[in-house]
C-alpha positions, 0 to 999 in steps of 0.5 A: 238629897245627897243622903237620899241618893246614898240610901237609894244606891244602897238599896239598889246594891241589896237587890242585885239582878243575881244571887251570884256569890262574890267569887262568881261576880269577881270572875264575871266582872273581869270576864266581861272586861276581858271581852270588850278589850278583846273584841276591841283590840284583837278582833277590831270590833267597833266599841259600841258593839264590843261594849254591848256584847261585854255587858251581855257576857257579863250578865251571863257570867254573873248569872243574871237572867238575859232579859234583866241583863239587857233591861240594865244595859239599855237603862244605863245607855239611855241615862247616860245619853241623856245626861250627856248626849244633849251636852256633847251635841250642843258642845259640837255646835258651839265648836262648829260655830267657832270654827266656821266664823273664824273665832276659833281661829282668833283664840288660837292665834291669840294664845300662840302669840302670847304663849311661847313653846315651853309655857304652852303646856302650862297655859293650857293647864290653867285655862283647863283648871278655871274652866273646869271649876264648875263644870261636869268633866263631859262639858269641859271636854267639849268645850276645851278639846276643840281648842287643844287640838287646834293649837297642837295643830297650828303650833306643831305641838305634840298633842299629848304634851298639850292635851294632857295638861288640859285633861289633867286640869278638868280632871283635878277639878272633877274630883277634888274642888268644890263647888264641883258636884262630886266634892259637894256631895261627899262634904254633904254625906260626911258633914265637912266644912266647905270652906276648909275643904275648898282650901285644902282642896286647892293645896292638894290640887296645885302640885297634883295638877302640875305632876299629872299635867305638864310633868307627866305630859312630856312622857306621854308625848314620848309614849304616844306620838299621834298627830291631832285627828282631822275629823275632830279639828275645826277647820280654819274659816273658809276664804269666803269669810272676810271678817271674823269675830273679835277675841273678846266677843269670842272668849265671852261666848266660850266663857258664858256657860262657865260663868252661868254654871259657877254662878249657880254653884255660888248661889247654892252655896250662899243662898242654900235655900231650895225654896228661894226664887233667886236660887230656883232661878240660878239652878235653871240658867246655870244647869249644863244643858241650859247654859250651853244652850244660851252659849249657842244662841248667843253665839249665833249673833256674836260669832255666826252673825259677826262673821257675816253668816246668813240665816241659811248658813247658820243652819247649815252650820248646826246641821253639819255639826252633828254628823260627826259626834254620832258615833261618840254618842253611841260609844259613850252611851254603851260605856254607860250601859256597861257600868249599869250592868255592873252595878245591878249584878251586885258588884257594889255590894260585893265591894262593900262586903270586902271592905267591912274586914279591912283594918286600916287607916280611915283615910286610906280606907276611904280611898281604897273603897273609892278606887274598888268602886270606881274600878268596878263601875267606871263611875267617879260620881257612884264611887264618890257617893257610895264611899262617902256613905260608907265611911260617913260614921267614921267621921263623927270624932274627926277634926274639921281639917280631917274631915275635909281630908276625908272628902279629898281622899274619896275624891282622889279615889274616884279618879283612879285608872279610868278604863274601858267601863268609864264613858270619860275613857271613851270621850278622850279616846274618840276626841284624840283619836287613840286606839284602846291602848294609847288611851291607857298609856296616856289618859288611864295612867294620868288618872291614876298619877292624880289619884295617887299623887293627891292621896299622898298629899292628903296623907301628908297633910294629915300628919301637920294638921 
């Protein structure tokens, strides 16, 4: 399946919607990104409109027919919303249930009671790392950020000091640790050993997440001192609620999608037989949409009914949860449209052409290729698949440990400097109530630290293994 994805990606890159040369494509990419940044920062245009206009400008600068540029943008927008839109909506419903029932209050009050001020960033990075292990980044965001915002608000902590460790934990899992989908794709494409990759990934991830999380969070809090956005903070349960769910029931509800998705990942590894009925069952119940849907349904009983909600109150809670995320969905979708336009004009093939003449060590080459594709397309998944497919032949004579390090180098490169063409950039911006500049100084820098620090540890391990 993953090899087919690599072949399909290569086929797409071989037939771009424009015949522009590499120089023109490079200029077009820079111009498209510049248009987006200027519209948002200088002219205060809404990010959804800026991304839409920037995508069309990119196609025009690259010499692509306007109708094909429009098709690329709408296809990318549709696929992105299809991929994360339902997850964001279900996460919003679960978050509203947690808030209105008092379950979120229970979690926050318990965390505040158990962890001291200095320990809080470390507690957040640990929670995020555990929860983020089997999750797509977007799912982890919608599950964790409401808790992060409430902890920052109620405990009077700096938002960045609490938020950056949580984001670092999620991001490191996303790029480096199997059974997360990204590393699994690279492991399959290169033929690396899963167990060795997991063990080495943990060795690299621990110091990386410490440096990029709690340590960098101290500096990020000085650079960007913003309060938790009121519109995104689930409020305390109203005075009408005379009881609230227990901590155990609340925690079990929040962790239900994590457990289901982790169970799916483990079954996929252990069984590894697409025809197995057991694996097929877990493929369904462990899919992000079904796992979150199950948590929402369970939450209606363990959270809503436990707080004494009537059927009408439950319906009202669900309805009110969806309105605030409309803007987030459109911005994230438009970011996906811009990414698809970049891919369709042929930027991936341009990067592959450049990489053929790079005479450098394989681990560094794999990282640089993943970095270049990540910067150009904004997609860690596209960067992982592309880089793994390109360097897979170079792994033929490698030892098992170095093949695992090659997977980690690709994963590290796929996280480098998230910016305006990455849907994750806009998710973080909107959830934390930041402007573009503040998001770059915090989220983008954090991603770069993760990428560079993890590469350094990969290279150090290559010297002793």
